[in-house]
PDB file of N, CA, C and O in Angstrom:
ATOM      1  N   MET A   1     -20.367 -89.770  -4.253  1.00  0.00           N
ATOM      2  CA  MET A   1     -20.546 -88.515  -3.577  1.00  0.00           C
ATOM      3  C   MET A   1     -19.643 -87.427  -4.186  1.00  0.00           C
ATOM      4  O   MET A   1     -20.062 -86.279  -4.334  1.00  0.00           O
ATOM      5  N   HIS A   2     -18.424 -87.791  -4.529  1.00  0.00           N
ATOM      6  CA  HIS A   2     -17.537 -86.781  -5.101  1.00  0.00           C
ATOM      7  C   HIS A   2     -17.743 -86.645  -6.599  1.00  0.00           C
ATOM      8  O   HIS A   2     -17.640 -85.534  -7.120  1.00  0.00           O
ATOM      9  N   GLY A   3     -18.012 -87.665  -7.272  1.00  0.00           N
ATOM     10  CA  GLY A   3     -18.396 -87.632  -8.680  1.00  0.00           C
ATOM     11  C   GLY A   3     -17.392 -86.947  -9.581  1.00  0.00           C
ATOM     12  O   GLY A   3     -16.182 -87.074  -9.393  1.00  0.00           O
ATOM     13  N   ASN A   4     -17.900 -86.224 -10.556  1.00  0.00           N
ATOM     14  CA  ASN A   4     -17.068 -85.575 -11.573  1.00  0.00           C
ATOM     15  C   ASN A   4     -16.239 -84.417 -11.044  1.00  0.00           C
ATOM     16  O   ASN A   4     -15.168 -84.121 -11.574  1.00  0.00           O
ATOM     17  N   TRP A   5     -16.719 -83.777 -10.024  1.00  0.00           N
ATOM     18  CA  TRP A   5     -15.981 -82.619  -9.510  1.00  0.00           C
ATOM     19  C   TRP A   5     -14.594 -83.029  -9.058  1.00  0.00           C
ATOM     20  O   TRP A   5     -13.618 -82.349  -9.377  1.00  0.00           O
ATOM     21  N   ASN A   6     -14.487 -84.105  -8.336  1.00  0.00           N
ATOM     22  CA  ASN A   6     -13.201 -84.566  -7.831  1.00  0.00           C
ATOM     23  C   ASN A   6     -12.281 -84.959  -8.984  1.00  0.00           C
ATOM     24  O   ASN A   6     -11.098 -84.617  -8.979  1.00  0.00           O
ATOM     25  N   ASN A   7     -12.814 -85.668  -9.962  1.00  0.00           N
ATOM     26  CA  ASN A   7     -11.992 -86.094 -11.091  1.00  0.00           C
ATOM     27  C   ASN A   7     -11.582 -84.909 -11.952  1.00  0.00           C
ATOM     28  O   ASN A   7     -10.443 -84.849 -12.415  1.00  0.00           O
ATOM     29  N   ASP A   8     -12.495 -83.964 -12.176  1.00  0.00           N
ATOM     30  CA  ASP A   8     -12.170 -82.812 -13.011  1.00  0.00           C
ATOM     31  C   ASP A   8     -11.087 -81.946 -12.372  1.00  0.00           C
ATOM     32  O   ASP A   8     -10.194 -81.465 -13.069  1.00  0.00           O
ATOM     33  N   MET A   9     -11.153 -81.746 -11.094  1.00  0.00           N
ATOM     34  CA  MET A   9     -10.162 -80.898 -10.435  1.00  0.00           C
ATOM     35  C   MET A   9      -8.788 -81.552 -10.418  1.00  0.00           C
ATOM     36  O   MET A   9      -7.776 -80.875 -10.598  1.00  0.00           O
ATOM     37  N   HIS A  10      -8.746 -82.844 -10.205  1.00  0.00           N
ATOM     38  CA  HIS A  10      -7.445 -83.510 -10.130  1.00  0.00           C
ATOM     39  C   HIS A  10      -6.871 -83.820 -11.498  1.00  0.00           C
ATOM     40  O   HIS A  10      -5.658 -83.980 -11.633  1.00  0.00           O
ATOM     41  N   ASP A  11      -7.706 -83.906 -12.502  1.00  0.00           N
ATOM     42  CA  ASP A  11      -7.206 -84.157 -13.846  1.00  0.00           C
ATOM     43  C   ASP A  11      -6.788 -82.880 -14.545  1.00  0.00           C
ATOM     44  O   ASP A  11      -6.160 -82.934 -15.602  1.00  0.00           O
ATOM     45  N   GLY A  12      -7.120 -81.743 -13.984  1.00  0.00           N
ATOM     46  CA  GLY A  12      -6.725 -80.479 -14.574  1.00  0.00           C
ATOM     47  C   GLY A  12      -7.693 -79.968 -15.624  1.00  0.00           C
ATOM     48  O   GLY A  12      -7.349 -79.036 -16.352  1.00  0.00           O
ATOM     49  N   PHE A  13      -8.889 -80.533 -15.739  1.00  0.00           N
ATOM     50  CA  PHE A  13      -9.838 -80.082 -16.750  1.00  0.00           C
ATOM     51  C   PHE A  13     -10.906 -79.166 -16.183  1.00  0.00           C
ATOM     52  O   PHE A  13     -11.739 -78.660 -16.935  1.00  0.00           O
ATOM     53  N   GLY A  14     -10.904 -78.940 -14.886  1.00  0.00           N
ATOM     54  CA  GLY A  14     -11.905 -78.077 -14.277  1.00  0.00           C
ATOM     55  C   GLY A  14     -11.497 -76.618 -14.393  1.00  0.00           C
ATOM     56  O   GLY A  14     -10.349 -76.308 -14.711  1.00  0.00           O
ATOM     57  N   TRP A  15     -12.434 -75.734 -14.136  1.00  0.00           N
ATOM     58  CA  TRP A  15     -12.180 -74.300 -14.224  1.00  0.00           C
ATOM     59  C   TRP A  15     -11.844 -73.698 -12.867  1.00  0.00           C
ATOM     60  O   TRP A  15     -11.613 -72.492 -12.781  1.00  0.00           O
ATOM     61  N   GLY A  16     -11.809 -74.479 -11.826  1.00  0.00           N
ATOM     62  CA  GLY A  16     -11.542 -73.975 -10.490  1.00  0.00           C
ATOM     63  C   GLY A  16     -10.131 -73.451 -10.296  1.00  0.00           C
ATOM     64  O   GLY A  16      -9.887 -72.674  -9.373  1.00  0.00           O
ATOM     65  N   TRP A  17      -9.210 -73.853 -11.134  1.00  0.00           N
ATOM     66  CA  TRP A  17      -7.823 -73.416 -10.982  1.00  0.00           C
ATOM     67  C   TRP A  17      -7.626 -71.966 -11.400  1.00  0.00           C
ATOM     68  O   TRP A  17      -6.678 -71.323 -10.950  1.00  0.00           O
ATOM     69  N   ILE A  18      -8.500 -71.439 -12.249  1.00  0.00           N
ATOM     70  CA  ILE A  18      -8.317 -70.063 -12.753  1.00  0.00           C
ATOM     71  C   ILE A  18      -8.462 -69.032 -11.627  1.00  0.00           C
ATOM     72  O   ILE A  18      -7.564 -68.206 -11.462  1.00  0.00           O
ATOM     73  N   PRO A  19      -9.556 -69.042 -10.843  1.00  0.00           N
ATOM     74  CA  PRO A  19      -9.631 -68.063  -9.746  1.00  0.00           C
ATOM     75  C   PRO A  19      -8.542 -68.275  -8.694  1.00  0.00           C
ATOM     76  O   PRO A  19      -8.045 -67.317  -8.102  1.00  0.00           O
ATOM     77  N   MET A  20      -8.177 -69.536  -8.468  1.00  0.00           N
ATOM     78  CA  MET A  20      -7.123 -69.797  -7.492  1.00  0.00           C
ATOM     79  C   MET A  20      -5.789 -69.241  -7.983  1.00  0.00           C
ATOM     80  O   MET A  20      -5.030 -68.674  -7.196  1.00  0.00           O
ATOM     81  N   ALA A  21      -5.500 -69.393  -9.255  1.00  0.00           N
ATOM     82  CA  ALA A  21      -4.255 -68.855  -9.810  1.00  0.00           C
ATOM     83  C   ALA A  21      -4.254 -67.329  -9.749  1.00  0.00           C
ATOM     84  O   ALA A  21      -3.232 -66.716  -9.441  1.00  0.00           O
ATOM     85  N   MET A  22      -5.397 -66.722 -10.044  1.00  0.00           N
ATOM     86  CA  MET A  22      -5.486 -65.258  -9.983  1.00  0.00           C
ATOM     87  C   MET A  22      -5.293 -64.758  -8.557  1.00  0.00           C
ATOM     88  O   MET A  22      -4.630 -63.743  -8.341  1.00  0.00           O
ATOM     89  N   MET A  23      -5.861 -65.456  -7.589  1.00  0.00           N
ATOM     90  CA  MET A  23      -5.696 -65.058  -6.198  1.00  0.00           C
ATOM     91  C   MET A  23      -4.238 -65.212  -5.752  1.00  0.00           C
ATOM     92  O   MET A  23      -3.726 -64.367  -5.018  1.00  0.00           O
ATOM     93  N   MET A  24      -3.582 -66.260  -6.180  1.00  0.00           N
ATOM     94  CA  MET A  24      -2.172 -66.445  -5.811  1.00  0.00           C
ATOM     95  C   MET A  24      -1.306 -65.340  -6.419  1.00  0.00           C
ATOM     96  O   MET A  24      -0.397 -64.829  -5.763  1.00  0.00           O
ATOM     97  N   LEU A  25      -1.587 -64.973  -7.667  1.00  0.00           N
ATOM     98  CA  LEU A  25      -0.848 -63.864  -8.272  1.00  0.00           C
ATOM     99  C   LEU A  25      -1.086 -62.569  -7.507  1.00  0.00           C
ATOM    100  O   LEU A  25      -0.162 -61.786  -7.290  1.00  0.00           O
ATOM    101  N   LEU A  26      -2.320 -62.355  -7.104  1.00  0.00           N
ATOM    102  CA  LEU A  26      -2.647 -61.157  -6.344  1.00  0.00           C
ATOM    103  C   LEU A  26      -1.938 -61.160  -4.991  1.00  0.00           C
ATOM    104  O   LEU A  26      -1.395 -60.137  -4.575  1.00  0.00           O
ATOM    105  N   VAL A  27      -1.940 -62.285  -4.311  1.00  0.00           N
ATOM    106  CA  VAL A  27      -1.287 -62.371  -3.004  1.00  0.00           C
ATOM    107  C   VAL A  27       0.221 -62.158  -3.130  1.00  0.00           C
ATOM    108  O   VAL A  27       0.797 -61.356  -2.396  1.00  0.00           O
ATOM    109  N   TRP A  28       0.856 -62.867  -4.051  1.00  0.00           N
ATOM    110  CA  TRP A  28       2.308 -62.718  -4.201  1.00  0.00           C
ATOM    111  C   TRP A  28       2.685 -61.332  -4.714  1.00  0.00           C
ATOM    112  O   TRP A  28       3.702 -60.776  -4.299  1.00  0.00           O
ATOM    113  N   GLY A  29       1.886 -60.776  -5.601  1.00  0.00           N
ATOM    114  CA  GLY A  29       2.142 -59.412  -6.055  1.00  0.00           C
ATOM    115  C   GLY A  29       2.040 -58.414  -4.919  1.00  0.00           C
ATOM    116  O   GLY A  29       2.833 -57.476  -4.840  1.00  0.00           O
ATOM    117  N   SER A  30       1.069 -58.609  -4.038  1.00  0.00           N
ATOM    118  CA  SER A  30       0.916 -57.721  -2.886  1.00  0.00           C
ATOM    119  C   SER A  30       2.091 -57.857  -1.923  1.00  0.00           C
ATOM    120  O   SER A  30       2.566 -56.862  -1.375  1.00  0.00           O
ATOM    121  N   VAL A  31       2.554 -59.074  -1.720  1.00  0.00           N
ATOM    122  CA  VAL A  31       3.699 -59.289  -0.826  1.00  0.00           C
ATOM    123  C   VAL A  31       4.944 -58.610  -1.394  1.00  0.00           C
ATOM    124  O   VAL A  31       5.682 -57.962  -0.653  1.00  0.00           O
ATOM    125  N   VAL A  32       5.183 -58.747  -2.673  1.00  0.00           N
ATOM    126  CA  VAL A  32       6.355 -58.111  -3.299  1.00  0.00           C
ATOM    127  C   VAL A  32       6.227 -56.593  -3.236  1.00  0.00           C
ATOM    128  O   VAL A  32       7.191 -55.902  -2.904  1.00  0.00           O
ATOM    129  N   TRP A  33       5.051 -56.072  -3.549  1.00  0.00           N
ATOM    130  CA  TRP A  33       4.839 -54.621  -3.513  1.00  0.00           C
ATOM    131  C   TRP A  33       5.064 -54.074  -2.105  1.00  0.00           C
ATOM    132  O   TRP A  33       5.716 -53.044  -1.937  1.00  0.00           O
ATOM    133  N   LEU A  34       4.534 -54.749  -1.109  1.00  0.00           N
ATOM    134  CA  LEU A  34       4.702 -54.321   0.268  1.00  0.00           C
ATOM    135  C   LEU A  34       6.177 -54.350   0.676  1.00  0.00           C
ATOM    136  O   LEU A  34       6.658 -53.430   1.336  1.00  0.00           O
ATOM    137  N   GLY A  35       6.887 -55.401   0.284  1.00  0.00           N
ATOM    138  CA  GLY A  35       8.308 -55.482   0.606  1.00  0.00           C
ATOM    139  C   GLY A  35       9.108 -54.352  -0.021  1.00  0.00           C
ATOM    140  O   GLY A  35       9.957 -53.749   0.635  1.00  0.00           O
ATOM    141  N   VAL A  36       8.842 -54.064  -1.283  1.00  0.00           N
ATOM    142  CA  VAL A  36       9.548 -52.967  -1.961  1.00  0.00           C
ATOM    143  C   VAL A  36       9.210 -51.635  -1.315  1.00  0.00           C
ATOM    144  O   VAL A  36      10.097 -50.806  -1.109  1.00  0.00           O
ATOM    145  N   ALA A  37       7.948 -51.419  -0.994  1.00  0.00           N
ATOM    146  CA  ALA A  37       7.541 -50.158  -0.365  1.00  0.00           C
ATOM    147  C   ALA A  37       8.211 -49.980   0.992  1.00  0.00           C
ATOM    148  O   ALA A  37       8.661 -48.882   1.319  1.00  0.00           O
ATOM    149  N   LEU A  38       8.281 -51.046   1.782  1.00  0.00           N
ATOM    150  CA  LEU A  38       8.927 -50.945   3.089  1.00  0.00           C
ATOM    151  C   LEU A  38      10.427 -50.705   2.962  1.00  0.00           C
ATOM    152  O   LEU A  38      10.993 -49.925   3.727  1.00  0.00           O
ATOM    153  N   LEU A  39      11.066 -51.354   2.018  1.00  0.00           N
ATOM    154  CA  LEU A  39      12.504 -51.148   1.818  1.00  0.00           C
ATOM    155  C   LEU A  39      12.806 -49.729   1.354  1.00  0.00           C
ATOM    156  O   LEU A  39      13.776 -49.120   1.804  1.00  0.00           O
ATOM    157  N   ARG A  40      11.985 -49.206   0.461  1.00  0.00           N
ATOM    158  CA  ARG A  40      12.208 -47.842  -0.015  1.00  0.00           C
ATOM    159  C   ARG A  40      11.993 -46.836   1.096  1.00  0.00           C
ATOM    160  O   ARG A  40      12.742 -45.867   1.220  1.00  0.00           O
ATOM    161  N   ARG A  41      10.959 -47.066   1.912  1.00  0.00           N
ATOM    162  CA  ARG A  41      10.670 -46.148   3.009  1.00  0.00           C
ATOM    163  C   ARG A  41      11.779 -46.196   4.051  1.00  0.00           C
ATOM    164  O   ARG A  41      12.223 -45.155   4.536  1.00  0.00           O
ATOM    165  N   ALA A  42      12.226 -47.391   4.394  1.00  0.00           N
ATOM    166  CA  ALA A  42      13.291 -47.532   5.385  1.00  0.00           C
ATOM    167  C   ALA A  42      14.601 -46.969   4.857  1.00  0.00           C
ATOM    168  O   ALA A  42      15.377 -46.392   5.618  1.00  0.00           O
ATOM    169  N   GLY A  43      14.852 -47.125   3.585  1.00  0.00           N
ATOM    170  CA  GLY A  43      16.098 -46.644   2.997  1.00  0.00           C
ATOM    171  C   GLY A  43      16.215 -45.136   3.012  1.00  0.00           C
ATOM    172  O   GLY A  43      17.316 -44.614   3.188  1.00  0.00           O
ATOM    173  N   THR A  44      15.115 -44.415   2.832  1.00  0.00           N
ATOM    174  CA  THR A  44      15.196 -42.959   2.791  1.00  0.00           C
ATOM    175  C   THR A  44      15.406 -42.364   4.164  1.00  0.00           C
ATOM    176  O   THR A  44      16.020 -41.303   4.279  1.00  0.00           O
ATOM    177  N   HIS A  45      14.911 -43.020   5.228  1.00  0.00           N
ATOM    178  CA  HIS A  45      15.073 -42.470   6.565  1.00  0.00           C
ATOM    179  C   HIS A  45      16.410 -42.845   7.184  1.00  0.00           C
ATOM    180  O   HIS A  45      16.957 -42.070   7.969  1.00  0.00           O
ATOM    181  N   GLU A  46      16.937 -43.985   6.861  1.00  0.00           N
ATOM    182  CA  GLU A  46      18.180 -44.424   7.482  1.00  0.00           C
ATOM    183  C   GLU A  46      19.423 -43.862   6.802  1.00  0.00           C
ATOM    184  O   GLU A  46      20.478 -43.769   7.430  1.00  0.00           O
ATOM    185  N   HIS A  47      19.318 -43.496   5.558  1.00  0.00           N
ATOM    186  CA  HIS A  47      20.487 -43.042   4.811  1.00  0.00           C
ATOM    187  C   HIS A  47      20.222 -41.674   4.176  1.00  0.00           C
ATOM    188  O   HIS A  47      19.991 -41.600   2.969  1.00  0.00           O
ATOM    189  N   PRO A  48      20.251 -40.597   4.953  1.00  0.00           N
ATOM    190  CA  PRO A  48      19.999 -39.288   4.356  1.00  0.00           C
ATOM    191  C   PRO A  48      21.104 -38.866   3.389  1.00  0.00           C
ATOM    192  O   PRO A  48      20.863 -38.039   2.510  1.00  0.00           O
ATOM    193  N   ALA A  49      22.318 -39.421   3.534  1.00  0.00           N
ATOM    194  CA  ALA A  49      23.405 -39.067   2.624  1.00  0.00           C
ATOM    195  C   ALA A  49      23.147 -39.610   1.223  1.00  0.00           C
ATOM    196  O   ALA A  49      23.711 -39.103   0.253  1.00  0.00           O
ATOM    197  N   ALA A  50      22.312 -40.623   1.105  1.00  0.00           N
ATOM    198  CA  ALA A  50      22.022 -41.197  -0.202  1.00  0.00           C
ATOM    199  C   ALA A  50      21.214 -40.241  -1.064  1.00  0.00           C
ATOM    200  O   ALA A  50      21.233 -40.359  -2.289  1.00  0.00           O
ATOM    201  N   THR A  51      20.511 -39.305  -0.461  1.00  0.00           N
ATOM    202  CA  THR A  51      19.714 -38.352  -1.231  1.00  0.00           C
ATOM    203  C   THR A  51      20.563 -37.201  -1.750  1.00  0.00           C
ATOM    204  O   THR A  51      20.094 -36.417  -2.576  1.00  0.00           O
ATOM    205  N   GLY A  52      21.786 -37.085  -1.289  1.00  0.00           N
ATOM    206  CA  GLY A  52      22.668 -36.032  -1.752  1.00  0.00           C
ATOM    207  C   GLY A  52      22.726 -34.898  -0.751  1.00  0.00           C
ATOM    208  O   GLY A  52      21.919 -34.832   0.176  1.00  0.00           O
ATOM    209  N   PRO A  53      23.682 -34.008  -0.942  1.00  0.00           N
ATOM    210  CA  PRO A  53      23.808 -32.890  -0.007  1.00  0.00           C
ATOM    211  C   PRO A  53      22.643 -31.918  -0.166  1.00  0.00           C
ATOM    212  O   PRO A  53      22.040 -31.809  -1.233  1.00  0.00           O
ATOM    213  N   ALA A  54      22.351 -31.231   0.904  1.00  0.00           N
ATOM    214  CA  ALA A  54      21.280 -30.236   0.872  1.00  0.00           C
ATOM    215  C   ALA A  54      21.735 -29.051   0.020  1.00  0.00           C
ATOM    216  O   ALA A  54      22.915 -28.704  -0.008  1.00  0.00           O
ATOM    217  N   ALA A  55      20.789 -28.451  -0.660  1.00  0.00           N
ATOM    218  CA  ALA A  55      21.098 -27.296  -1.501  1.00  0.00           C
ATOM    219  C   ALA A  55      21.468 -26.114  -0.610  1.00  0.00           C
ATOM    220  O   ALA A  55      20.867 -25.926   0.448  1.00  0.00           O
ATOM    221  N   PRO A  56      22.450 -25.314  -1.026  1.00  0.00           N
ATOM    222  CA  PRO A  56      22.800 -24.144  -0.214  1.00  0.00           C
ATOM    223  C   PRO A  56      21.634 -23.154  -0.210  1.00  0.00           C
ATOM    224  O   PRO A  56      20.877 -23.080  -1.177  1.00  0.00           O
ATOM    225  N   PRO A  57      21.492 -22.403   0.868  1.00  0.00           N
ATOM    226  CA  PRO A  57      20.394 -21.442   0.919  1.00  0.00           C
ATOM    227  C   PRO A  57      20.584 -20.355  -0.132  1.00  0.00           C
ATOM    228  O   PRO A  57      21.707 -20.011  -0.500  1.00  0.00           O
ATOM    229  N   ALA A  58      19.482 -19.833  -0.598  1.00  0.00           N
ATOM    230  CA  ALA A  58      19.535 -18.774  -1.615  1.00  0.00           C
ATOM    231  C   ALA A  58      20.108 -17.507  -0.982  1.00  0.00           C
ATOM    232  O   ALA A  58      19.779 -17.182   0.159  1.00  0.00           O
ATOM    233  N   PRO A  59      20.965 -16.790  -1.715  1.00  0.00           N
ATOM    234  CA  PRO A  59      21.536 -15.563  -1.149  1.00  0.00           C
ATOM    235  C   PRO A  59      20.464 -14.484  -1.004  1.00  0.00           C
ATOM    236  O   PRO A  59      19.522 -14.407  -1.793  1.00  0.00           O
ATOM    237  N   ASN A  60      20.635 -13.655   0.024  1.00  0.00           N
ATOM    238  CA  ASN A  60      19.683 -12.558   0.192  1.00  0.00           C
ATOM    239  C   ASN A  60      20.088 -11.398  -0.721  1.00  0.00           C
ATOM    240  O   ASN A  60      21.183 -11.423  -1.284  1.00  0.00           O
ATOM    241  N   PRO A  61      19.243 -10.393  -0.880  1.00  0.00           N
ATOM    242  CA  PRO A  61      19.547  -9.298  -1.811  1.00  0.00           C
ATOM    243  C   PRO A  61      20.836  -8.537  -1.474  1.00  0.00           C
ATOM    244  O   PRO A  61      21.552  -8.097  -2.373  1.00  0.00           O
ATOM    245  N   GLN A  62      21.128  -8.384  -0.171  1.00  0.00           N
ATOM    246  CA  GLN A  62      22.360  -7.686   0.196  1.00  0.00           C
ATOM    247  C   GLN A  62      23.590  -8.472  -0.245  1.00  0.00           C
ATOM    248  O   GLN A  62      24.576  -7.883  -0.686  1.00  0.00           O
ATOM    249  N   GLN A  63      23.539  -9.803  -0.129  1.00  0.00           N
ATOM    250  CA  GLN A  63      24.669 -10.622  -0.576  1.00  0.00           C
ATOM    251  C   GLN A  63      24.855 -10.523  -2.084  1.00  0.00           C
ATOM    252  O   GLN A  63      25.981 -10.438  -2.574  1.00  0.00           O
ATOM    253  N   ILE A  64      23.762 -10.534  -2.803  1.00  0.00           N
ATOM    254  CA  ILE A  64      23.851 -10.417  -4.269  1.00  0.00           C
ATOM    255  C   ILE A  64      24.462  -9.081  -4.657  1.00  0.00           C
ATOM    256  O   ILE A  64      25.304  -9.008  -5.552  1.00  0.00           O
ATOM    257  N   LEU A  65      24.032  -8.027  -3.976  1.00  0.00           N
ATOM    258  CA  LEU A  65      24.563  -6.701  -4.259  1.00  0.00           C
ATOM    259  C   LEU A  65      26.064  -6.634  -3.955  1.00  0.00           C
ATOM    260  O   LEU A  65      26.828  -6.055  -4.727  1.00  0.00           O
ATOM    261  N   ALA A  66      26.483  -7.223  -2.835  1.00  0.00           N
ATOM    262  CA  ALA A  66      27.912  -7.230  -2.475  1.00  0.00           C
ATOM    263  C   ALA A  66      28.718  -8.029  -3.494  1.00  0.00           C
ATOM    264  O   ALA A  66      29.836  -7.643  -3.835  1.00  0.00           O
ATOM    265  N   GLU A  67      28.169  -9.130  -3.981  1.00  0.00           N
ATOM    266  CA  GLU A  67      28.864  -9.920  -5.009  1.00  0.00           C
ATOM    267  C   GLU A  67      29.016  -9.132  -6.301  1.00  0.00           C
ATOM    268  O   GLU A  67      30.056  -9.205  -6.956  1.00  0.00           O
ATOM    269  N   ARG A  68      27.987  -8.381  -6.669  1.00  0.00           N
ATOM    270  CA  ARG A  68      28.078  -7.555  -7.886  1.00  0.00           C
ATOM    271  C   ARG A  68      29.154  -6.488  -7.741  1.00  0.00           C
ATOM    272  O   ARG A  68      29.877  -6.192  -8.692  1.00  0.00           O
ATOM    273  N   LEU A  69      29.259  -5.911  -6.543  1.00  0.00           N
ATOM    274  CA  LEU A  69      30.312  -4.921  -6.301  1.00  0.00           C
ATOM    275  C   LEU A  69      31.680  -5.585  -6.388  1.00  0.00           C
ATOM    276  O   LEU A  69      32.608  -5.031  -6.979  1.00  0.00           O
ATOM    277  N   ALA A  70      31.804  -6.771  -5.801  1.00  0.00           N
ATOM    278  CA  ALA A  70      33.087  -7.480  -5.824  1.00  0.00           C
ATOM    279  C   ALA A  70      33.493  -7.864  -7.244  1.00  0.00           C
ATOM    280  O   ALA A  70      34.684  -7.861  -7.557  1.00  0.00           O
ATOM    281  N   ARG A  71      32.557  -8.186  -8.094  1.00  0.00           N
ATOM    282  CA  ARG A  71      32.877  -8.538  -9.485  1.00  0.00           C
ATOM    283  C   ARG A  71      33.123  -7.309 -10.353  1.00  0.00           C
ATOM    284  O   ARG A  71      33.571  -7.436 -11.492  1.00  0.00           O
ATOM    285  N   GLY A  72      32.835  -6.131  -9.829  1.00  0.00           N
ATOM    286  CA  GLY A  72      33.042  -4.906 -10.591  1.00  0.00           C
ATOM    287  C   GLY A  72      31.883  -4.562 -11.502  1.00  0.00           C
ATOM    288  O   GLY A  72      32.044  -3.751 -12.414  1.00  0.00           O
ATOM    289  N   GLU A  73      30.732  -5.148 -11.285  1.00  0.00           N
ATOM    290  CA  GLU A  73      29.564  -4.861 -12.124  1.00  0.00           C
ATOM    291  C   GLU A  73      28.933  -3.520 -11.780  1.00  0.00           C
ATOM    292  O   GLU A  73      28.307  -2.889 -12.631  1.00  0.00           O
ATOM    293  N   ILE A  74      29.096  -3.084 -10.534  1.00  0.00           N
ATOM    294  CA  ILE A  74      28.550  -1.789 -10.119  1.00  0.00           C
ATOM    295  C   ILE A  74      29.629  -1.016  -9.384  1.00  0.00           C
ATOM    296  O   ILE A  74      30.589  -1.599  -8.878  1.00  0.00           O
ATOM    297  N   GLU A  75      29.468   0.297  -9.327  1.00  0.00           N
ATOM    298  CA  GLU A  75      30.417   1.183  -8.654  1.00  0.00           C
ATOM    299  C   GLU A  75      30.068   1.268  -7.167  1.00  0.00           C
ATOM    300  O   GLU A  75      28.932   0.989  -6.782  1.00  0.00           O
ATOM    301  N   PRO A  76      31.036   1.650  -6.329  1.00  0.00           N
ATOM    302  CA  PRO A  76      30.765   1.768  -4.888  1.00  0.00           C
ATOM    303  C   PRO A  76      29.625   2.728  -4.554  1.00  0.00           C
ATOM    304  O   PRO A  76      28.825   2.454  -3.659  1.00  0.00           O
ATOM    305  N   ASP A  77      29.546   3.846  -5.266  1.00  0.00           N
ATOM    306  CA  ASP A  77      28.445   4.790  -5.014  1.00  0.00           C
ATOM    307  C   ASP A  77      27.098   4.139  -5.349  1.00  0.00           C
ATOM    308  O   ASP A  77      26.126   4.280  -4.607  1.00  0.00           O
ATOM    309  N   ASP A  78      27.060   3.437  -6.458  1.00  0.00           N
ATOM    310  CA  ASP A  78      25.826   2.734  -6.853  1.00  0.00           C
ATOM    311  C   ASP A  78      25.488   1.652  -5.827  1.00  0.00           C
ATOM    312  O   ASP A  78      24.318   1.422  -5.520  1.00  0.00           O
ATOM    313  N   TYR A  79      26.526   0.989  -5.300  1.00  0.00           N
ATOM    314  CA  TYR A  79      26.314  -0.038  -4.275  1.00  0.00           C
ATOM    315  C   TYR A  79      25.649   0.552  -3.033  1.00  0.00           C
ATOM    316  O   TYR A  79      24.681   0.001  -2.508  1.00  0.00           O
ATOM    317  N   ARG A  80      26.198   1.707  -2.566  1.00  0.00           N
ATOM    318  CA  ARG A  80      25.645   2.334  -1.365  1.00  0.00           C
ATOM    319  C   ARG A  80      24.200   2.780  -1.585  1.00  0.00           C
ATOM    320  O   ARG A  80      23.353   2.607  -0.708  1.00  0.00           O
ATOM    321  N   THR A  81      23.923   3.350  -2.747  1.00  0.00           N
ATOM    322  CA  THR A  81      22.568   3.806  -3.049  1.00  0.00           C
ATOM    323  C   THR A  81      21.589   2.626  -3.060  1.00  0.00           C
ATOM    324  O   THR A  81      20.508   2.703  -2.476  1.00  0.00           O
ATOM    325  N   ARG A  82      21.965   1.577  -3.704  1.00  0.00           N
ATOM    326  CA  ARG A  82      21.084   0.398  -3.773  1.00  0.00           C
ATOM    327  C   ARG A  82      20.930  -0.270  -2.406  1.00  0.00           C
ATOM    328  O   ARG A  82      19.849  -0.751  -2.065  1.00  0.00           O
ATOM    329  N   LEU A  83      22.018  -0.298  -1.624  1.00  0.00           N
ATOM    330  CA  LEU A  83      21.946  -0.904  -0.295  1.00  0.00           C
ATOM    331  C   LEU A  83      21.012  -0.094   0.599  1.00  0.00           C
ATOM    332  O   LEU A  83      20.239  -0.671   1.364  1.00  0.00           O
ATOM    333  N   GLU A  84      21.072   1.245   0.514  1.00  0.00           N
ATOM    334  CA  GLU A  84      20.148   2.081   1.278  1.00  0.00           C
ATOM    335  C   GLU A  84      18.710   1.813   0.869  1.00  0.00           C
ATOM    336  O   GLU A  84      17.813   1.775   1.711  1.00  0.00           O
ATOM    337  N   THR A  85      18.495   1.629  -0.420  1.00  0.00           N
ATOM    338  CA  THR A  85      17.142   1.336  -0.911  1.00  0.00           C
ATOM    339  C   THR A  85      16.641   0.002  -0.368  1.00  0.00           C
ATOM    340  O   THR A  85      15.470  -0.133  -0.014  1.00  0.00           O
ATOM    341  N   LEU A  86      17.527  -0.972  -0.306  1.00  0.00           N
ATOM    342  CA  LEU A  86      17.138  -2.284   0.199  1.00  0.00           C
ATOM    343  C   LEU A  86      16.844  -2.272   1.689  1.00  0.00           C
ATOM    344  O   LEU A  86      15.924  -2.948   2.150  1.00  0.00           O
ATOM    345  N   THR A  87      17.628  -1.499   2.450  1.00  0.00           N
ATOM    346  CA  THR A  87      17.499  -1.526   3.913  1.00  0.00           C
ATOM    347  C   THR A  87      16.546  -0.468   4.450  1.00  0.00           C
ATOM    348  O   THR A  87      16.184  -0.525   5.625  1.00  0.00           O
ATOM    349  N   ALA A  88      16.129   0.487   3.642  1.00  0.00           N
ATOM    350  CA  ALA A  88      15.217   1.526   4.106  1.00  0.00           C
ATOM    351  C   ALA A  88      13.846   0.931   4.398  1.00  0.00           C
ATOM    352  O   ALA A  88      13.375   0.050   3.679  1.00  0.00           O
ATOM    353  N   PRO A  89      13.210   1.422   5.462  1.00  0.00           N
ATOM    354  CA  PRO A  89      11.850   0.922   5.746  1.00  0.00           C
ATOM    355  C   PRO A  89      10.889   1.358   4.649  1.00  0.00           C
ATOM    356  O   PRO A  89      10.967   2.475   4.138  1.00  0.00           O
ATOM    357  N   ARG A  90      10.005   0.476   4.310  1.00  0.00           N
ATOM    358  CA  ARG A  90       9.054   0.775   3.227  1.00  0.00           C
ATOM    359  C   ARG A  90       7.860   1.500   3.803  1.00  0.00           C
ATOM    360  O   ARG A  90       7.403   1.214   4.910  1.00  0.00           O
ATOM    361  N   SER A  91       7.368   2.444   3.025  1.00  0.00           N
ATOM    362  CA  SER A  91       6.218   3.215   3.486  1.00  0.00           C
ATOM    363  C   SER A  91       4.917   2.717   2.948  1.00  0.00           C
ATOM    364  O   SER A  91       3.866   3.277   3.258  1.00  0.00           O
TER     365      SER A  91
END
């Protein structure tokens, strides 16, 4: 009743092991991929310090203008004129 199929599979000469080996690789690869994905996802939410400090906010135009005045790049009169231009309502 079992004939050659039983002997071929147990002797290692049958072709049935190839799809089984491919399926096992697929299953174990999926398990490893899922584990890595879950660890990476959990790691980013639990440890925000690991991503580094947040970038400081970009300075607004008035701050940039005040810094230029402080460095001596522009004169006080030029500073006031530019500040009025920045704060004046646009038409």
